[in-house]
C-alpha positions as CSV (number, residue, x, y, z in Angstrom):
1,M,45.4,-124.2,-43.9
2,E,46.9,-122.9,-47.1
3,E,49.7,-120.4,-47.0
4,M,49.2,-116.7,-47.6
5,V,51.7,-115.3,-50.2
6,C,53.5,-112.1,-50.3
7,W,51.5,-110.4,-53.0
8,C,48.5,-110.5,-50.7
9,C,50.4,-108.2,-48.2
10,E,49.4,-104.5,-48.3
11,H,53.2,-103.7,-48.2
12,F,54.2,-105.7,-51.2
13,V,55.3,-103.4,-54.1
14,S,55.5,-105.3,-57.4
15,F,58.2,-104.5,-60.0
16,G,55.9,-105.8,-62.7
17,E,58.6,-108.1,-64.0
18,I,60.6,-111.0,-62.6
19,K,64.2,-110.4,-62.0
20,I,66.9,-113.0,-61.0
21,I,69.0,-111.6,-58.2
22,N,71.5,-113.9,-56.4
23,K,70.0,-116.9,-58.2
24,K,66.6,-116.1,-56.6
25,F,63.4,-115.0,-58.4
26,I,62.5,-111.4,-57.2
27,D,59.4,-109.5,-58.6
28,G,58.9,-107.0,-55.7
29,R,59.9,-105.2,-52.5
30,C,58.5,-105.1,-49.1
31,G,57.6,-101.6,-48.2
32,F,57.6,-102.5,-44.5
33,N,61.1,-103.7,-44.0
34,G,62.7,-102.9,-47.4
35,T,63.6,-106.4,-48.5
36,L,63.3,-108.0,-51.9
37,H,60.8,-110.8,-52.4
38,F,59.1,-113.1,-55.0
39,S,55.3,-112.6,-54.9
40,E,54.7,-116.3,-54.5
41,N,56.7,-116.7,-51.2
42,S,54.9,-117.1,-48.0
43,V,54.2,-114.0,-46.0
44,C,56.5,-113.1,-43.0
45,E,55.5,-113.6,-39.5
46,E,55.3,-109.6,-39.2
47,F,52.4,-109.7,-41.6
48,V,50.3,-112.0,-39.5
49,L,51.1,-110.1,-36.3
50,R,51.0,-106.6,-37.7
51,S,47.8,-107.2,-40.0
52,G,46.0,-109.9,-38.1
53,L,45.5,-111.4,-41.3
54,H,43.6,-108.5,-42.7
55,T,44.7,-107.2,-46.2
56,T,43.6,-104.4,-48.4
57,R,44.3,-106.8,-51.3
58,K,42.0,-109.4,-52.7
59,I,42.9,-112.8,-51.0
60,P,43.2,-115.5,-53.5
61,D,40.9,-118.5,-53.4
62,I,43.8,-120.8,-52.1
63,C,43.5,-118.7,-48.9
64,K,40.0,-119.4,-48.2
65,N,40.8,-120.5,-44.5
66,Y,42.4,-117.2,-43.8
67,K,39.0,-115.5,-44.7
68,D,37.1,-117.9,-42.5
69,I,39.3,-117.0,-39.5
70,V,38.8,-113.3,-40.1
71,F,35.2,-113.4,-41.4
72,N,33.7,-116.2,-39.4
73,G,30.1,-115.0,-40.0
74,D,29.5,-114.0,-36.3
75,D,29.6,-110.3,-37.2
């Protein structure tokens, strides 16, 4: 299964540009817990537990397996 990344999360707020803070790439903030993140990092466990793999954003093609879990065609 491919990893879901932070920018897929409904709580990720993008800065619109990449900054380097403490030698780490940062381009957004988590609106849920207030921490700084890079959009390509894996989502946190809270996203999976809180959202149940549902998101208001478009899930990228690399995350097809997440779509399969949520939308298994039995609906």
